[in-house]
Short mmCIF file of the C-alpha atoms (twelve columns), coordinates in Angstrom:
data_MODEL
# 
_entry.id   MODEL 
# 
loop_
_atom_site.group_PDB 
_atom_site.id 
_atom_site.type_symbol 
_atom_site.label_atom_id 
_atom_site.label_alt_id 
_atom_site.label_comp_id 
_atom_site.label_asym_id 
_atom_site.label_seq_id 
_atom_site.Cartn_x 
_atom_site.Cartn_y 
_atom_site.Cartn_z 
_atom_site.pdbx_PDB_model_num 
ATOM 1   C CA . MET A 1   75.190  133.240 90.648  1 
ATOM 2   C CA . THR A 2   74.003  135.922 88.302  1 
ATOM 3   C CA . ARG A 3   76.320  135.167 85.380  1 
ATOM 4   C CA . PRO A 4   77.041  132.126 83.265  1 
ATOM 5   C CA . PRO A 5   79.736  129.883 84.840  1 
ATOM 6   C CA . TRP A 6   82.395  130.598 82.190  1 
ATOM 7   C CA . GLU A 7   82.305  134.321 82.943  1 
ATOM 8   C CA . TYR A 8   83.456  133.693 86.509  1 
ATOM 9   C CA . LEU A 9   86.760  132.304 85.213  1 
ATOM 10  C CA . TRP A 10  87.989  135.763 84.201  1 
ATOM 11  C CA . LEU A 11  86.936  137.645 87.315  1 
ATOM 12  C CA . PRO A 12  89.486  138.471 90.007  1 
ATOM 13  C CA . PHE A 13  89.591  135.907 92.791  1 
ATOM 14  C CA . SER A 14  88.408  138.053 95.703  1 
ATOM 15  C CA . ARG A 15  86.331  137.702 98.857  1 
ATOM 16  C CA . GLN A 16  83.481  139.748 97.355  1 
ATOM 17  C CA . LEU A 17  83.127  137.729 94.136  1 
ATOM 18  C CA . PHE A 18  83.896  134.260 95.585  1 
ATOM 19  C CA . PRO A 19  82.815  134.406 99.243  1 
ATOM 20  C CA . ASP A 20  82.582  130.618 99.648  1 
ATOM 21  C CA . LEU A 21  85.936  129.759 98.077  1 
ATOM 22  C CA . TYR A 22  88.263  132.638 98.861  1 
ATOM 23  C CA . ASP A 23  88.956  132.062 102.565 1 
ATOM 24  C CA . ALA A 24  88.831  128.293 102.196 1 
ATOM 25  C CA . ILE A 25  91.480  128.240 99.457  1 
ATOM 26  C CA . TRP A 26  94.051  130.571 100.995 1 
ATOM 27  C CA . ILE A 27  93.698  129.103 104.491 1 
ATOM 28  C CA . ALA A 28  93.839  125.529 103.180 1 
ATOM 29  C CA . SER A 29  96.898  126.327 101.071 1 
ATOM 30  C CA . LEU A 30  98.781  127.714 104.082 1 
ATOM 31  C CA . VAL A 31  97.738  124.785 106.306 1 
ATOM 32  C CA . LEU A 32  98.736  122.259 103.628 1 
ATOM 33  C CA . LEU A 33  102.046 124.056 103.135 1 
ATOM 34  C CA . VAL A 34  102.882 123.758 106.846 1 
ATOM 35  C CA . ALA A 35  101.702 120.115 106.917 1 
ATOM 36  C CA . LEU A 36  103.842 119.283 103.892 1 
ATOM 37  C CA . ILE A 37  106.953 120.806 105.465 1 
ATOM 38  C CA . VAL A 38  106.371 118.847 108.689 1 
ATOM 39  C CA . LEU A 39  105.757 115.608 106.761 1 
ATOM 40  C CA . TYR A 40  108.890 116.151 104.688 1 
ATOM 41  C CA . ASN A 41  111.032 116.593 107.800 1 
ATOM 42  C CA . VAL A 42  109.560 113.552 109.555 1 
ATOM 43  C CA . ARG A 43  109.751 111.219 106.565 1 
ATOM 44  C CA . THR A 44  113.244 112.209 105.414 1 
ATOM 45  C CA . ARG A 45  114.583 111.651 108.934 1 
ATOM 46  C CA . ALA A 46  112.967 108.233 109.061 1 
ATOM 47  C CA . LEU A 47  114.135 107.256 105.563 1 
ATOM 48  C CA . HIS A 48  117.537 108.944 105.499 1 
ATOM 49  C CA . ARG A 49  119.264 105.701 104.430 1 
ATOM 50  C CA . HIS A 50  117.024 105.213 101.410 1 
ATOM 51  C CA . ARG A 51  117.857 107.908 98.889  1 
ATOM 52  C CA . LEU A 52  115.047 106.997 96.505  1 
ATOM 53  C CA . TYR A 53  112.383 107.677 99.133  1 
ATOM 54  C CA . THR A 54  113.963 110.975 100.155 1 
ATOM 55  C CA . ASP A 55  114.106 111.979 96.479  1 
ATOM 56  C CA . MET A 56  110.371 111.389 96.175  1 
ATOM 57  C CA . TRP A 57  109.693 113.479 99.284  1 
ATOM 58  C CA . GLU A 58  111.870 116.244 97.891  1 
ATOM 59  C CA . TRP A 59  109.829 116.254 94.680  1 
ATOM 60  C CA . LEU A 60  106.638 116.439 96.738  1 
ATOM 61  C CA . LEU A 61  108.034 119.202 98.942  1 
ATOM 62  C CA . TRP A 62  109.073 121.493 96.118  1 
ATOM 63  C CA . THR A 63  105.922 120.870 94.098  1 
ATOM 64  C CA . GLY A 64  103.728 121.520 97.121  1 
ATOM 65  C CA . LEU A 65  105.754 124.537 98.159  1 
ATOM 66  C CA . ILE A 66  105.367 126.128 94.733  1 
ATOM 67  C CA . THR A 67  101.686 125.197 94.372  1 
ATOM 68  C CA . PHE A 68  100.460 126.245 97.802  1 
ATOM 69  C CA . PHE A 69  102.565 129.402 97.907  1 
ATOM 70  C CA . LEU A 70  101.288 130.447 94.463  1 
ATOM 71  C CA . LEU A 71  97.691  129.808 95.538  1 
ATOM 72  C CA . ALA A 72  98.094  132.021 98.601  1 
ATOM 73  C CA . THR A 73  99.885  134.677 96.542  1 
ATOM 74  C CA . GLY A 74  97.180  134.559 93.872  1 
ATOM 75  C CA . ALA A 75  94.500  135.079 96.491  1 
ATOM 76  C CA . LEU A 76  96.438  137.989 97.978  1 
ATOM 77  C CA . PHE A 77  97.061  139.749 94.648  1 
ATOM 78  C CA . LEU A 78  93.637  138.929 93.143  1 
ATOM 79  C CA . PHE A 79  94.676  136.733 90.218  1 
ATOM 80  C CA . ASP A 80  91.885  135.653 87.885  1 
ATOM 81  C CA . PHE A 81  89.967  132.603 89.029  1 
ATOM 82  C CA . ALA A 82  91.141  130.703 85.918  1 
ATOM 83  C CA . VAL A 83  94.768  131.272 86.956  1 
ATOM 84  C CA . GLU A 84  94.037  129.977 90.464  1 
ATOM 85  C CA . LEU A 85  92.367  126.887 89.012  1 
ATOM 86  C CA . ALA A 86  95.271  126.298 86.623  1 
ATOM 87  C CA . ILE A 87  97.784  126.544 89.488  1 
ATOM 88  C CA . LEU A 88  95.742  124.161 91.624  1 
ATOM 89  C CA . VAL A 89  95.185  121.569 88.894  1 
ATOM 90  C CA . ALA A 90  98.782  121.659 87.650  1 
ATOM 91  C CA . GLY A 91  100.317 121.462 91.126  1 
ATOM 92  C CA . LEU A 92  98.096  118.661 92.375  1 
ATOM 93  C CA . GLY A 93  98.529  116.847 89.063  1 
ATOM 94  C CA . VAL A 94  102.300 116.897 89.388  1 
ATOM 95  C CA . MET A 95  102.080 115.691 92.997  1 
ATOM 96  C CA . VAL A 96  99.824  112.776 91.990  1 
ATOM 97  C CA . TRP A 97  102.122 111.937 89.045  1 
ATOM 98  C CA . VAL A 98  105.207 111.895 91.275  1 
ATOM 99  C CA . ARG A 99  103.634 109.785 94.005  1 
ATOM 100 C CA . PHE A 100 101.668 107.286 91.926  1 
ATOM 101 C CA . LEU A 101 103.311 107.111 88.489  1 
ATOM 102 C CA . ARG A 102 106.961 108.165 88.585  1 
ATOM 103 C CA . TYR A 103 108.271 106.513 91.737  1 
ATOM 104 C CA . PRO A 104 106.367 103.187 92.190  1 
ATOM 105 C CA . PRO A 105 108.342 101.369 89.436  1 
ATOM 106 C CA . LEU A 106 111.577 102.709 90.931  1 
ATOM 107 C CA . PHE A 107 110.461 101.542 94.386  1 
ATOM 108 C CA . ALA A 108 109.765 98.039  93.057  1 
ATOM 109 C CA . ALA A 109 113.249 97.806  91.526  1 
ATOM 110 C CA . TYR A 110 114.793 99.157  94.734  1 
ATOM 111 C CA . GLU A 111 112.922 96.596  96.853  1 
ATOM 112 C CA . GLN A 112 114.282 93.800  94.628  1 
ATOM 113 C CA . GLN A 113 117.787 95.169  95.031  1 
ATOM 114 C CA . LEU A 114 117.408 95.270  98.829  1 
ATOM 115 C CA . ALA A 115 116.002 91.719  98.868  1 
ATOM 116 C CA . ARG A 116 118.971 90.507  96.803  1 
ATOM 117 C CA . GLN A 117 121.406 92.178  99.224  1 
ATOM 118 C CA . ARG A 118 119.644 90.636  102.243 1 
ATOM 119 C CA . TYR A 119 119.749 87.193  100.626 1 
ATOM 120 C CA . LEU A 120 123.453 87.444  99.851  1 
ATOM 121 C CA . SER A 121 124.337 88.657  103.345 1 
ATOM 122 C CA . ARG A 122 122.256 85.850  104.889 1 
ATOM 123 C CA . ALA A 123 123.898 83.279  102.636 1 
ATOM 124 C CA . LYS A 124 127.320 84.548  103.643 1 
ATOM 125 C CA . ALA A 125 126.470 84.463  107.356 1 
ATOM 126 C CA . ALA A 126 124.990 80.956  107.034 1 
ATOM 127 C CA . ARG A 127 128.494 79.580  106.356 1 
ATOM 128 C CA . PRO A 128 130.541 80.729  109.355 1 
ATOM 129 C CA . GLU A 129 133.667 79.078  107.981 1 
ATOM 130 C CA . ALA A 130 133.640 81.671  105.229 1 
ATOM 131 C CA . THR A 131 134.180 84.417  107.794 1 
ATOM 132 C CA . ILE A 132 136.711 82.633  110.016 1 
ATOM 133 C CA . ARG A 133 140.353 82.452  109.026 1 
ATOM 134 C CA . SER A 134 142.030 79.107  109.310 1 
ATOM 135 C CA . ARG A 135 145.192 78.660  111.357 1 
ATOM 136 C CA . ALA A 136 147.216 78.004  108.252 1 
ATOM 137 C CA . SER A 137 146.501 81.455  106.894 1 
ATOM 138 C CA . LYS A 138 147.619 83.041  110.190 1 
ATOM 139 C CA . ARG A 139 151.006 81.303  110.049 1 
ATOM 140 C CA . ARG A 140 151.670 82.427  106.503 1 
ATOM 141 C CA . ARG A 141 151.201 86.063  107.372 1 
ATOM 142 C CA . ARG A 142 153.870 86.077  110.038 1 
# 
């Protein structure tokens, strides 16, 4: 480092100026992009009956797709290092917000709704006479 740290923010993000970070960032962004697409496919297949969970994975997919693709594109077209940092911080911030702040309260409400449905279906099945027609009702229909 021959310059003050704040001067590096406005230099182009290239292999010559940032030899330690350049390859690591563009390779990691492509690997994370592929991993995110695989995770999205696996989790949405497993949770296809629970729309709320698939919605969260869709948010994560599109945020990750935009973030990691922009990081790789920025490395390819030599964006300033400050732009690369802004993309990285904003994208990862949105992913953390979605996963840990936006959806957990919705998941809690959804779990209560599922528990209520399970209780009602169990209560209904506990009284078999509620599901069996009596002979008197059969005669009236004819």
